[in-house]
N, C-alpha and C positions, 0 to 999 in steps of 0.2 A: 450911921448905918453901914455895915460891912457891904461892899460890892462883891458879888461873886459871878463870875464870868466864863465860858467856853469858847473853843477855838473861833476866832474870826478873821479872814484872810480878804485882802483885796488885790487887785493887779496893780503893780506900783506904778505902771505908766498912766495909768486912769486917776492922778491924784486928785484931779480937779471935776471928776465925774459926780453927780448927784444922783438921787434915785429918779428925781423927775427928768434927767437928762438920758437915762440909760435907754438903750434901743434894745426892744425885745429881740431883734435878729443880729445883736453882737454878743450874746451870750458865752461867756467865758467858762469852760470846762473848770471843774475845782482840781483838777490833775495838774492844772497849768499855775497853782497858786505858785507865788514867790515864797522863797527861803526867809525864814523870819531871822532877821538880823539886830532886831531891837533898837534900830536906828531909824529905818524907813516904816520896816514891815514889824507887826508885833503879835504874837501870840497870846491867847488868853485860854484856860481851861486846863483840866487834869493833865493832859500830853505836854504841858508847858509848865505846870506846877505841881510837880510829883505827886499826880493822880489825886489832887484837891481842887474839890470844886471851888472856883472862885468865883461864881457867878449865882449862886443860889439856885439851882435848877430844881424844882418840885415836880415830883411824878407820882402818880399812884392810878390804881385801877378804877373806872368807872363802868357803870351799866348804863348804856343808852336804850332806849326803847322806843325810839320814833325813826322812822325810815320811811320814804315816800318810796311806796311800790307800784306806783300807778304812773309811771313818766312813759311819754311817748317814745317809741324807739328812734324816730328821724334817722333811719338807716341802719341802726345799731342793734343787735338782736336782743330781744327781751327774753331771758332766761328766769323761769319760776322753779321753786323748789317745790316738792309734794311729797309728804309721806310723813311717818313718823320715825324718830331713831334716837337712839340712847348713846351717849357719850360718858363712859363711867368717869371723867374728869370732869367734864363742863355740865353735864345734865343732858335734859330730853330737849329736842324741837320738834314742834308740830307745824306743819306748812300746808295750806290749800291754796288753791286757786279759784278767784272768782274771774269770771270772762265772759264776753258776749260774742255771740256768732250771727253774722247777718249775709244777706244775700251778697253776691258780687256786684249787683247793680239791682236799682230798685224795681219792682215789676217781674222778679223771677217767679215763675209759676211751675208746678209741678203738675205733670198728667194725670197724677192718680196718688193716692196716699202711698208713702215710700213701703215698699216690703220691710226695710229696716234702715234706722237709722242709726250712723256711728260714731261717736267723738273720737276725733283722732289728735293726738299731742306729738308731736314728734320730739324724740329724745335727743338732748343736748349734746350727748355724747360724754357727760361729765356728772359722776356721782362722788359726792364728799363722805368720808368717814371710812369706816373697816371694810372695805371692798377684798378683803382677804378670804372672805366666808362668804357663802350664799346669804342673802337676806331675801325674804318673803313679805312683800308689801300687797296689801288690798287697799282698792279704792272703792269709795261711792262716789255717784253723780246725785247731785241736788238740784232742782229748778229754784232759781232766786224768785222770791216772790216781791221784793223791795225795789223801787226806782235806785237806778243806777247809771250814773250819767259819765260820759268820757272827758266832760269839761271840769268835772271835780278832781280833788287830790285825796287820794287814800295812802292808809300807811300800813305798817305791819299789824297793828293792832285793829284796823278797820274790820266790819264784818256787813253782811247783809242778811237780811232775813230770808231764810229758805223753806220750803215745804218740806216737812222732815221725814215723808217716804222717799227712800231712793228710787231713783228713775235707771240706774245703770249700774253696774259692779264689776270688777274686774280684778284678778291677782295676778301679780307680774313678779320675777325674780331678779335680782341684781347679784354680780358677784363674780369670781375668777372664772377665768376660762382660755385655754389657747396658750400660745407662745407668751411669756412673760405674766402670764394671769391677768392680760387686761380684762377690764370690767365688761359687762355687757348686761342687757335687759333681756329677758326671757322674749318678750312680744316683738314682732317684727312684720311690718306690712306686707301683704301679698297682694299684688295686683291680679285680680282674679282673670281669667280667660284661659286661653290654651296653653301660653308660654309659662305661667305661673311665675312672675318675675318677681322675686322679692327685693323689697325696697328698705331703706333705713329704717332702723328700730324705732318704733311708735310705741305709745300707749293707746290701744284702742278697746272703746267701751261700747256695747251696743245698748241704744237706750230704749226705754219701754215701749211697747207699741201702742198702747191705750194713752201715753203720754204724748207721743207723736201724732195720734189721732186726733185728740181733742186739744191739745196746747199748741204744738208745733205747727200743726197745719191751719189753724186760725190765724196765727202770726203770718207765715206765707202767703194768705189769702188777703191779709189786711195791710200790704206793704206799699201802699199809696206813697209813703216815705218811710225813711229809716225809723222816724220818732213813733210812727204808729205800729210800726213791725217790734220795737223794742217795748212799747206799752204792753202788747199782749206777751213777749217774751223776754223778760228783763234780764236774762242770762242763766249762766250755770255755774254752780260751784261744785269744785272737784276735790274730795276730803280724802286722807285715810280713813279707813273704816276701824282700824286696830289703833288704840292709843293706850293699850295696858300691856304690849308685849307679850300676846298671847301668840303670836308667831315668833319662831327663833330666829335670832340672830339679825334683830332689826337695829343694825348698827350703822346703816349708810344711807344716803338722802339724795335719791337722783333729781336731775335738773331736766325741765323740758322746755321747748320752745314755741315762743306763740306768734312771732311774725315772721316773715319769710318771703319767698317769690310766689310766682304765679303756678309753679309747680304744684301739682294734686298733692306731693307728699312733703312740702317745704313749710306750711304754716299751719298752726291748728285751726281744726276746722270740723263742723257736722258735714259729713258725706252721707246724701240722701241717695238711696238706691231704690230705681221706679222700673215697673214692669219687667221685673226679671233681669234687669242691665245690671251685672256684676262688676264690670269692668270701668263704665263711665258715668260715675255717681255725680249727681249734682253739688255743687262744692257751696258751702254756707261757712266761710272763714273767720278769723278774727283779722278785722282790718282796722288799721291804725287810726284813720281818720273818720271811722264811725263807731268804732267798739270801745268799749270801758274795759278795763282790767284790774287787778291788783292779786299781790302776794300775801296772804295773811300768815304771819310767821309769830308762833309763841315758845317763848324758851322758858324753861324752868330749871333753875341749877340748886334750888333747894335740898339740902341734904348731899350735896356733890363736894369734892375739895375746892373746885372753883370760887364757890360761894365764901369760902373762909379763906380765901388768898390774903397771904402778909404781905409786909412792907419790903419782905425781902425780895419779892416777884412780883412782875407786872405780867398781865393777862391781855389778851387780844382775841377776838373774833369779827370776822364779817358783820356787820352790824344786821338785826339786833344782836345786842350783847357786849361782851366786855369791850373796853378800850382803854388806850392809854392816854392820861389827861397830864399834860406837859405845861408847866407854867414857869416863865421867867420874869418874875414880880419887877425885879430891879433893873430891868432895862433903859428906863428912863432917867438912869444916873450914871449911863455911858456919855462919854464925851460927844457932841453932835457935830465934831468936825472931823470923824472916820468915816473911811470908806470900808465897808465890809466885803471882803473876797469870799471867805468861806464861813459857812457857819454849820458844823458837821456835828450831827447828833446821831449816837452809837448806841445800838442795842444788842448785848449777847443772849443769844438762845440757850436756853436751860431746860432741864426738867424739874417741877416743882413736885412737893411732896403729894402724893397720890397719882402720878402721872406713872404708869408702867416704863420700863427701860426702853420699849421699843414703839412708844405712844405714837411719836411724829412720824414714824413712816407708815400708820393707819389713819390717824387725825393728823394732817400735814399742815404744815406753816403755809402762808402765802408767799408767792415769788416777790412780793413788792409790797410796803408799806406806802400808804398815802396819809398826808397830813391835812387835816382842814383847820383853818383858823376859828376861833372863837372870840364873840365879840363881846362888849359889856353887857349886852341883853343876853347874853347866851347863845344867840344864833349862829348857825355856822356860815362860813363864806371860804370861797376857794383862794389861797394864799398868793402873794405876787409871784413867787417863784413857779407857777404852772402857768402864767400867761406868757405869749398864747397857748392855748391848750392844742398842743402838738407834741410829736415824738421828742422834738428838740430840747423843749422843755420837761419832759418827763424825764430824759436823759441826764438833763443838769440836774434835776432835784434827786436822781438816784431812786433811793428806798428798796434797793435789791439787796442781796446779802452775799458776803465772801466769807473766807475764813482766815482765821489767825491763830498762832501758837501762843501759849502761855502756860509755863511750869510744865512743860513736856508734852500738853495736851491740846488737840486743835479744837476751835470753838467756831459755831458760825455767827457773824454779826449781821446785822443790818446798820445800813446809813442812811441818812436823811442829810441833804444839804440845802439850807434854808436861807441864803444870806441876803436876798432881797426883800423878805418879809421882816427880818430883822432891822433891814436897814430902814424901813418902812417904819417900824415900831419906834426906832430912835428918834427920826425926823418928826415923826407926828409927836412927840413928847407923849407917849401913851403910858398909860399905868403897868403897861408890861406887855409879854407876848404871852399868848395861850393858844395853843394847839391841841386838837384831839386827833389822835394817830390810830388809825384802823386800816382795814384792807379794801379791794376793789368791791364795785356796789354790781358788777356784773353777776355776779353768784351771791346773792344775800343768805348770810347764815351758813355759809361755807368758811373753812379754814379756821386755824387757832394756833396760837403761840403764847410760849411763857418764857419772858427774859428775866435778867436778874434786875433786881429793884432796887432804890435807892440805901436800903438797909442791908443789902447783900454783905456775907461778911468778907468777901475777897475785894477791894476798890477796884481793881483791873477790871473787873466784870460788870462793876454798877453802869447805870445810864451815864454818857458822856456827852458834854457840849464842849466842843473846842471852835475856837473863834481866831481867824486870823485877819488883821484889818492894818490898813494903811491912813497915816495921818494926811488930811488935806494941807496943802499950803494955804495960809491965810492972807 
């Protein structure tokens, strides 16, 4: 069987180092890799073999539709997409938020039926898509009628039963405004009272008074504990009212934050205004340790160019959606007495058929790529190069983009460095190395890119794996 490899490199002075002896606090930057001399340090891959893939790297576009969207924040912001948008290359995206809103403490009582209850979702300051035009989005709020537990995992395809009659609705706009055409949303919270202080942008939806009286108040009056409260009021579903593009320019998807601090406007909440007090409402927020949540996200690429992408290109979206599947099936045939210094994977950003010339300026690519390992059962795991999970290993693994010139033209390229995961595959005598390459999970369904694929006509732009390694002394 023909062995085909890409660049591997290892620090020459560490010739006796094995993976099991590698200290996580002694990560050596790939930029310090020694020069290939073919005596002590060797190179494998297109950059060392006249653009020939000598390790058999197999790449293809796959579509993943299984993303946990109910993870606890643990101090990290929880951002959820909300809306319906159309991407003329990749298709449509439909995103809804399911969440629970509970008293800050058990036993919270209201002196009377509220004059109004307002659902408030803080804008995350980020919208993905074409924000060069104003988009109009309408949302409905529905009462969840099915049990909903914070101790269960929910996915982008999960759902909960809801009462079909909306209990609130609102319309907002997002789009360009001001210097640099920075995007915005039209609604902004106002702290009522004499000073009329304008707060950070929020989506605010007034809920139906009859629902407040007949359902919400029953939950408030029965909150001997959070379980009895949630049995009466399982939560809310916030969903786009329009999924047929009746509103013009629905080409951007806004994101909203669930968790936050104790400030009235820092987290998603129900605000109950009682006895004419418009400035100090009673807050029923999303509480991480008591409330459940998930982001339902459905994509449809049927009839769009992405669905028919050829092997000349590879596509990636933040999950759920397209991802780059990369396999090195013959790693087990590499000598087991080598030490890997660099295992650098490179992708060149391109426009595929069906993408407008200025497409990436609107439906922009991510700042970084993230690889996940795929085990023999198809499950995903965090690769060795990402441990310990901190900025040092993230910088070591890279995944960011740079530019290079080829035939008088400048190209954007993404580079990933995964030497420890490759070393582990060699030492473990595995059947190969299998990676799934996607984007950050902080903003599900955002970002996309298209890069040259394995059959792209120009071999210089095809996916590359270059390896630099050092032989151990026996």
